C-alpha positions in Angstrom: 0.1 0.1 -0.3 1.4 3.4 -1.1 0.3 7.0 -0.1 0.9 8.2 -3.4 -0.5 6.3 -6.4 -0.6 9.2 -8.8 1.2 9.0 -12.5 4.2 11.4 -12.9 2.1 14.2 -14.9 -1.0 14.0 -12.4 1.5 14.0 -9.4 3.3 17.4 -10.4 -0.5 19.3 -10.9 -1.5 17.7 -8.0 1.4 18.9 -6.1 1.1 22.2 -7.3 -2.6 22.4 -6.0 -1.2 21.1 -2.4 -2.5 17.6 -2.7 0.8 15.8 -1.8 -0.9 12.3 -2.0 -3.8 10.0 -2.3 -4.9 10.8 1.5 -4.7 14.4 0.6 -7.3 13.7 -2.4 -9.7 12.0 -0.5 -9.6 14.2 2.3 -10.6 17.3 -0.1 -14.3 16.8 -0.2 -16.3 18.3 -2.6 -17.7 22.1 -2.1 -20.8 21.2 -3.2 -22.7 19.1 -5.7 -24.2 19.4 -9.1 -27.2 17.7 -9.9 -26.9 17.6 -13.6 -29.9 15.0 -14.3 -32.8 16.9 -16.2 -35.5 18.0 -14.4 -38.7 15.8 -14.8 -40.5 18.0 -12.8 -40.3 21.8 -11.8 -37.9 22.1 -9.0 -37.3 25.4 -7.3 -35.4 23.8 -4.1 -31.8 23.1 -6.0 -30.1 23.6 -8.9 -30.9 21.1 -11.8 -30.6 20.9 -15.9 -32.9 22.0 -18.4 -33.0 21.4 -22.4 -34.3 24.5 -23.7 -34.2 26.4 -27.0 -33.5 29.9 -27.2 -36.3 32.0 -28.3 -35.2 35.7 -28.0 -33.4 38.0 -25.8 -33.5 41.2 -23.9 -30.9 43.9 -23.2 -31.4 46.8 -20.9 -28.9 49.0 -19.3 -28.5 46.8 -16.1 -28.8 43.3 -17.5 -29.0 41.4 -20.4 -32.1 38.0 -20.5 -32.7 34.9 -22.7 -36.1 33.6 -23.1 -35.6 30.3 -23.2 -38.4 27.5 -23.5 -38.1 24.2 -22.1 -40.3 21.7 -24.0 -40.3 18.6 -21.7 -41.7 20.6 -18.8 -43.9 23.2 -21.1 -42.4 26.2 -19.3 -40.5 29.3 -20.6 -37.5 30.3 -18.5 -35.9 33.6 -18.2 -32.1 33.4 -18.2 -30.4 36.7 -16.7 -27.4 37.8 -16.5 -26.5 41.0 -14.6 -22.5 41.3 -15.3 -23.3 42.2 -19.4 -20.6 40.4 -21.7 -20.3 40.4 -25.6 -20.0 36.9 -25.8 -23.2 36.0 -24.2 -25.3 36.8 -27.3 -22.9 34.5 -29.1 -23.6 31.7 -26.5 -27.5 32.3 -26.5 -28.3 32.5 -30.4 -31.8 32.5 -31.5 -33.2 29.0 -31.8 -30.1 27.6 -30.5 -30.9 24.4 -28.4 -28.9 24.1 -25.0 -28.6 22.4 -22.0 -28.5 24.9 -19.3 -27.8 24.3 -15.2 -29.2 26.5 -12.5 -31.6 26.9 -9.8 -35.1 28.0 -11.0 -36.9 30.6 -9.3 -40.8 31.9 -9.5 -41.5 35.6 -9.6 -45.4 34.9 -9.7 -45.2 36.0 -13.3 -43.0 33.2 -14.7 -39.8 31.3 -13.9 -36.0 32.4 -14.0 -32.8 31.3 -13.5 -29.8 34.1 -12.6 -26.5 33.2 -14.5 -27.5 29.9 -16.2 -24.5 27.9 -16.8 -24.3 26.1 -20.4 -23.1 22.2 -20.2 -22.0 20.0 -22.8 -24.6 16.8 -21.5 -27.3 16.3 -18.7 -27.0 13.7 -16.4 -25.0 12.7 -13.4 -24.3 14.4 -10.0 -21.2 16.2 -10.7 -19.0 17.1 -7.5 -17.3 20.4 -7.4 -14.1 21.0 -5.7 -12.0 24.1 -4.5 -8.5 23.4 -6.2 -6.6 25.4 -8.3 -6.8 22.6 -11.0 -9.2 23.0 -13.6 -12.7 21.3 -12.6 -12.8 19.0 -15.9 -9.1 17.9 -15.4 -9.6 17.3 -11.7 -13.3 15.5 -12.2 -11.2 13.1 -14.8 -8.5 12.4 -11.8 -11.0 11.8 -9.4 -12.8 8.9 -11.6 -9.1 7.4 -12.5 -7.7 7.1 -8.7 -10.8 7.1 -6.6 -12.0 3.4 -6.7 -13.4 0.7 -4.8 -10.3 -1.4 -4.7 -7.7 1.6 -4.0 -9.8 2.6 -1.2 -9.8 -0.9 0.0 -6.1 -1.4 -0.4 -5.7 1.4 2.0 -6.7 -0.9 4.7 -9.8 1.0 5.1 -13.4 -0.6 6.9 -15.5 -1.5 3.8 -18.2 0.9 5.1 -15.9 3.6 5.4 -14.4 2.8 2.2 -18.1 2.6 0.5 -18.8 6.4 1.9 -15.5 7.9 0.9 -16.1 6.5 -2.7 -19.6 8.1 -2.4 -18.4 11.4 -1.3 -16.4 11.5 -4.7 -18.6 9.5 -6.7 -22.0 10.2 -5.5 -25.2 8.7 -6.6 -28.7 9.6 -6.0 -29.2 7.9 -2.5 -25.8 9.8 -1.3 -27.2 13.3 -3.1 -30.8 12.2 -1.2 -28.8 12.4 2.4 -27.5 16.0 1.9 -29.0 18.3 4.6 -28.8 22.0 2.8 -25.9 20.6 0.9 -23.9 19.7 3.4 -22.6 16.3 4.5 -24.5 13.6 6.6 -23.1 12.7 9.7 -22.5 9.3 8.2 -20.1 11.1 5.6 -18.2 13.1 8.1 -17.7 10.6 10.4 -16.4 8.9 7.5 -14.1 11.7 6.9 -13.0 11.9 10.5 -12.1 8.1 10.5 -10.0 8.7 6.9 -8.0 11.7 8.5 -7.0 10.3 11.8 -6.0 6.9 10.1 -4.1 8.5 7.7 -2.3 10.4 10.5 -1.5 7.2 12.5 -0.5 5.5 9.3 2.3 8.2 8.7 3.7 7.7 12.1 3.6 4.1 12.1 5.7 4.0 9.1 8.1 6.5 11.3 8.0 4.2 14.5 11.6 1.8 14.4 12.5 -0.9 16.5 16.2 -0.4 17.5 18.3 -2.6 19.3 19.3 -2.0 23.4 20.3 -3.9 26.2 17.6 -5.8 27.8 17.9 -5.0 31.8 18.1 -7.3 34.6 14.8 -7.7 36.2 14.4 -7.1 39.7 11.9 -7.4 42.3 9.6 -4.4 42.7 9.5 -4.8 46.0 12.9 -4.5 46.9 13.0 -0.8 45.7 9.3 -0.2 47.3 11.1 -1.0 51.1 13.0 1.9 50.0 10.6 4.2 49.8 9.6 6.1 52.8 5.8 5.8 52.0 3.7 3.2 50.5 3.6 4.0 46.3 0.1 4.7 44.6 -1.7 2.3 42.4 -0.7 4.4 39.1 3.0 4.3 40.3 2.8 0.5 40.7 1.4 0.5 37.1 4.0 2.2 35.7 6.9 0.2 37.5 5.5 -2.9 35.8 5.5 -0.9 32.4 8.9 -0.1 32.7 9.8 -3.7 33.7 8.3 -5.1 30.7 9.6 -2.3 28.2 13.1 -2.8 29.6 13.4 -7.0 29.5 13.3 -6.9 25.5 16.5 -6.2 23.6 14.9 -3.4 21.9 14.5 0.2 22.8 11.9 1.3 24.8 10.0 4.5 23.8 7.5 5.5 26.4 6.0 8.7 27.8 4.3 9.1 31.4 2.0 11.6 32.0 1.2 12.3 35.4 -1.1 15.0 37.2 0.4 17.8 39.1 1.9 16.0 42.3 1.4 12.6 41.2 4.9 11.8 42.1 6.4 11.0 38.8 10.0 11.4 40.4 9.6 8.2 42.3 9.3 6.4 39.0 12.3 8.1 37.5 13.6 6.6 40.6 12.4 3.1 39.7 13.9 3.1 36.2 17.4 4.3 37.4 17.2 1.6 40.2 16.1 -1.2 37.4 19.0 0.0 35.4 22.2 -0.6 37.8 24.6 -1.8 37.8 24.3 -0.1 34.2 24.1 4.1 34.3 21.1 6.7 33.9 20.9 9.9 32.6 18.3 12.1 33.7 17.7 15.4 31.5 15.8 18.5 33.0 14.7 22.0 31.5 16.2 24.3 34.2 18.9 24.3 36.8 16.6 24.5 39.5 14.4 21.5 38.4 17.4 19.4 38.1 18.7 20.0 41.6 15.4 19.1 42.7 15.3 16.0 40.8 18.8 15.0 42.0 18.1 15.8 45.7 14.8 13.7 45.6 16.3 11.0 43.9 18.7 10.4 46.5 16.1 10.0 49.0 14.4 7.3 46.8 17.5 5.4 45.8 19.9 3.1 47.8 22.4 4.9 49.3 25.0 2.4 47.6 24.0 4.5 44.0 25.7 7.3 43.3 23.6 10.4 41.7 25.4 13.1 40.6 24.3 16.9 39.0 25.9 18.3 36.3 24.6 22.0 35.6 26.3 25.6 34.6 26.9 26.2 38.3 27.7 22.7 39.5 30.7 21.6 36.8 31.8 17.9 37.3 35.0 16.3 36.4 34.9 13.5 33.7 35.8 11.1 36.5 32.8 12.0 38.7 30.7 11.5 35.1 31.9 8.2 34.5 31.5 7.1 38.3 27.6 8.1 38.6 25.2 5.5 38.6 22.8 8.2 37.9 23.8 11.5 36.2 21.2 14.3 36.5 21.6 17.8 34.5 20.3 20.1 31.9 21.1 20.9 28.7 24.7 21.4 29.3 25.0 17.4 29.6 24.4 17.6 25.7 27.5 19.1 25.1 29.9 16.6 26.9 31.7 13.7 26.1 29.5 11.4 27.9 29.5 7.3 28.6 26.8 4.8 27.6 23.6 4.9 29.2 21.3 1.8 29.6 18.2 4.4 30.3 17.7 8.0 28.9 15.2 10.1 30.7 13.9 13.5 29.9 11.7 15.3 32.4 9.1 18.0 30.7 10.7 17.3 27.3 8.6 19.9 25.8 10.1 22.6 27.5 13.3 22.1 25.9 14.2 24.1 22.9 13.8 22.8 19.0 17.8 22.5 18.8 18.1 20.8 22.3 15.4 17.9 21.3 17.4 17.3 18.5 20.5 17.1 20.4 18.6 14.7 22.6 17.1 12.4 20.1 20.7 11.9 19.0 21.6 11.0 22.3 18.7 8.4 22.3 19.4 7.1 18.7 23.4 7.7 18.3 25.0 4.4 19.1 24.3 0.9 17.7 23.2 -0.3 21.1 20.5 2.4 22.2 19.7 3.3 25.8 15.7 3.0 26.7 14.2 6.3 26.3 11.5 7.3 28.7 10.4 11.1 28.9 7.7 12.8 31.7 5.1 15.1 31.5 3.1 16.7 34.3 0.6 18.0 31.5 -2.5 15.8 31.9 -4.0 15.1 28.2 -7.5 14.3 27.1 -8.2 10.4 26.9 -9.0 10.6 23.0 -5.7 12.8 22.8 -4.0 10.0 25.0 -5.5 7.3 22.8 -4.2 8.9 19.3 -0.9 9.3 21.1 -0.4 5.7 22.5 -0.5 4.7 18.5 2.8 6.6 18.1 4.6 6.3 21.4 3.6 4.0 24.2 1.9 6.1 26.8 1.2 5.4 30.6 -0.8 7.9 32.8 -0.4 8.3 36.4 -3.6 9.4 37.8 -3.3 8.8 41.5 -2.2 11.4 44.0 -0.1 10.0 47.0 -2.6 12.5 49.0 -5.8 14.3 48.4 -5.0 18.1 47.8 -7.3 20.6 50.2 -7.2 23.3 47.8 -10.1 26.5 47.7 -10.4 27.8 44.2 -12.1 31.0 43.7 -12.9 33.7 41.2 -12.4 36.7 42.6 -12.3 40.5 41.1 -11.6 44.1 42.6 -14.3 43.9 45.2 -12.4 41.0 46.8 -8.9 42.5 47.2 -9.4 43.4 50.9 -10.3 39.8 51.6 -7.4 38.4 49.8 -5.2 40.7 51.9 -6.3 39.5 54.9 -5.9 36.1 53.7 -2.2 36.8 52.8 -1.4 38.3 56.1 -3.2 35.5 58.0 -0.7 33.1 55.5 2.3 34.8 55.8 2.2 35.4 59.7 1.7 31.8 60.2 4.9 31.0 58.5 3.6 30.0 55.2 4.2 31.4 52.0 2.4 33.3 48.8 3.3 33.5 45.2 1.7 36.5 43.3 1.4 36.0 39.7 1.4 38.9 37.0 0.6 38.4 33.1 3.5 41.4 32.8 7.2 42.2 33.7 6.5 46.0 32.6 3.4 48.4 32.1 1.3 47.7 29.0 -1.5 50.0 27.8 -2.6 46.9 25.5 -3.6 45.2 28.7 -5.8 46.4 31.7 -3.7 44.5 34.6 -0.9 45.9 36.7 2.5 44.2 35.5 5.3 43.5 37.9 6.9 46.6 38.2 3.5 48.3 39.1 2.6 45.5 41.6 5.7 45.0 43.2 6.3 48.2 45.3 2.7 47.4 47.1 4.0 44.3 48.4 7.2 45.5 49.6 6.0 48.3 50.8 3.5 46.2 53.0 5.4 43.1 53.8 8.9 41.6 54.7 10.5 39.0 52.6 9.4 39.7 49.5 11.5 38.8 46.4 10.9 39.6 42.9 11.6 37.4 39.6 10.8 36.6 36.0 11.3 34.6 33.2 14.2 36.5 31.8 15.8 37.8 35.3 19.2 35.7 34.6 19.2 35.5 38.8 15.7 33.7 39.1 17.2 30.2 40.6 19.2 32.2 43.0 16.2 34.1 44.0 13.6 31.0 43.8 16.3 29.3 45.9 16.5 32.2 48.6 12.7 32.6 48.5 12.3 28.9 49.2 14.3 29.1 52.5 13.4 32.6 53.6 10.5 34.2 51.9 7.2 35.2 52.6 6.1 36.5 49.3 7.0 36.0 45.8 6.0 38.3 42.9 6.7 36.6 39.8 5.4 35.8 36.1 4.2 32.1 35.1 8.0 30.8 35.6 6.8 29.3 39.0 4.4 27.2 36.9 6.0 23.7 36.5 8.4 21.7 38.6 9.4 24.5 41.4 9.3 22.7 44.6 8.1 25.4 47.4 6.8 22.8 50.5 5.6 25.9 52.6 3.6 27.6 49.7 0.1 27.9 50.8 -1.6 30.5 48.5 -1.2 31.6 45.3 -2.7 34.8 43.1 -3.0 34.8 39.6 -3.4 38.0 38.3 -5.6 38.4 34.8 -6.5 34.6 35.2 -8.8 34.7 31.9 -5.6 35.7 30.2 -4.0 31.9 30.7 -4.8 28.5 29.5 -6.4 26.1 31.9 -3.7 23.7 31.7 -1.0 26.5 32.8 -3.6 27.5 35.7 -3.8 24.0 36.9 0.1 23.9 37.0 0.3 26.9 39.3 -2.3 25.5 41.2 -0.4 22.8 41.5 2.4 24.8 43.2 0.3 25.1 46.4 -0.6 22.5 49.0 2.5 19.9 48.0 2.5 18.6 51.7 -0.8 18.5 52.6 -1.0 22.0 53.5 -4.4 23.8 53.0 -4.4 25.8 50.2 -5.8 29.1 48.6 -5.7 29.8 44.5 -7.4 33.3 43.8 -8.0 33.8 40.1 -8.0 37.4 40.1 -10.0 38.7 36.8 -12.0 41.9 35.3 -14.6 39.2 33.9 -15.9 37.6 37.1 -18.8 36.0 34.6 -15.8 34.0 32.8 -17.4 30.5 32.4 -14.2 28.6 31.6 -12.9 29.9 34.8 -15.9 29.3 36.9 -15.6 25.7 35.8 -12.0 25.2 36.4 -12.7 26.6 39.8 -14.7 23.5 40.9 -12.6 21.0 38.8 -9.6 19.5 40.7 -8.3 16.4 38.5 -5.8 17.2 36.1 -7.0 15.1 33.4 -10.6 16.4 34.2 -9.3 20.0 33.3 -7.7 18.1 30.4 -10.9 17.9 28.8 -12.1 21.0 29.9 -9.4 22.9 28.4 -10.0 20.8 25.1 -13.7 22.0 25.0 -12.3 25.9 24.9 -9.4 25.3 22.6 -7.5 22.9 20.0 -5.6 20.7 21.3 -1.8 21.5 21.7 1.8 20.2 21.6 2.7 17.1 23.6 5.2 15.3 21.7 7.8 17.3 21.2 7.1 18.0 17.3 4.8 15.5 16.5 1.6 17.5 16.9 2.0 21.2 17.4 -0.3 23.7 18.9 -3.3 25.0 16.7 -5.6 22.9 14.7 -3.7 19.8 13.7 -7.0 17.9 11.7 -9.7 19.5 9.3 -12.4 16.7 10.0 -11.4 15.1 13.8 -11.8 17.0 16.6 -10.2 15.4 19.8 -13.0 16.9 21.9 -16.2 15.1 20.4 -14.7 12.2 18.2 -13.6 9.7 20.9 -15.6 6.8 19.6 -14.1 7.7 15.9 -10.3 7.2 17.6 -11.5 4.0 19.2 -12.9 2.5 16.3 -9.4 3.6 14.0 -7.3 2.0 16.9 -8.9 -1.0 17.0 
């Protein structure tokens, strides 16, 4: 089976029109259909064909019209053209027999067709496409290539193949199913199926199997004995997936997607534990996250395993790199001479730049024997997207939380500021911490909210221990570390969205909350109550009736948030370039077509 079955000449024409392969041709549905069958009755609801004789012409300053007699229906039709052109009289000479196509209307005095089209033959239902290729040429291509046998050769189910065929080669029954010229639900469903089928087929051809080292099987209970807590059901399920993946001499490629606070670091630790006595490499997008990962891995791994940290500020000798059982670092690792690793782990891969992603992929693919490759994300995705992505890369969802978070979320506005201020005084007075997230660093007339530059002095004048930073601040990592140990209030942008561990953080205020995506809001809220503290999340907005924010406020699970987010926007980037943000599909819809995804996968 091939995606491109066009001959050389047609292939050139089609590519110029943006049709790269057979699937593109099939997914370009007709914009409308012309029913060119000869009318056997007077029909004013849709356009049809009429055999007529020209009986005369009438020329006025505003229009030209022709008197056309249809013998089969015994009616006279006035063919009206509002755009006068010299060639019209030559096309409609007196007594000429013609076949015209158009929509018949009645004005109470007779019948009219505005801008009737002369056609060569009557009969048939003609699909009309929006393409730069001349319509008669493209129609011949459709007849040549779109056959039932060709569709079945793609591997499509018989019912889908039949429906796609009828979309492009319609019959009377198909035309009767159109509603106001729009495709039926059955036809739309077939296009959705075909589009997703094509998408998955394209990536399945890229899904290769490379040699790797099978890891020694270990007893999961030995690892669990080291932990200071009992793993959740989801974590244990992830352990089993890693055991199965690494038991083969084929490179594992899997992404673990967990809710905020689901304990994915424990799963990272298990992968490293399983790799011993071989080595593991763990990459994080920022120095502060790398340092946190290294610290937590030391808690979760046996004392005889060496965990080493390499960042721009924390350099290591070649010997220290080679002696490490687990090497943790940022992209700085990508430019060092590294030993062979049995396991490569990337945390929040989509937060690396495209050049760094390319380097990571080389690291995972550079040797004849490749490391098992595990990615981790704390951004939950909708069920349908997980289903689709599982055909491209193995997916494990970590749904359970080690403990239930007790966070109160409220949509607030200017009138609630006094209450918020009082809550901040109470929380900081009790030794807890607060984060205020502003939408901008500097003042902007385009946004009706304060920036960090405008808002920070308010907090600094009323509270001690106020720290200020943002994404472009070169000292942000040092400021975050100082705030973690000594601060009361952090004034920042969304740089605190992912991964920053602030155990004493109880309250977060997000200014201009409606400007942020729900996934980002969930990540920000997830910084609160990391260790079971009572938490508070205030969504400050000038539009308190915002439906999206109010639904978010009463939704706790990150996976439910993902479904809610999908309801309000197109699905976004998950797998580092496989699917870019924005609309990926023309027909298939992640928010509505879970049943279609299941059918394609089956």
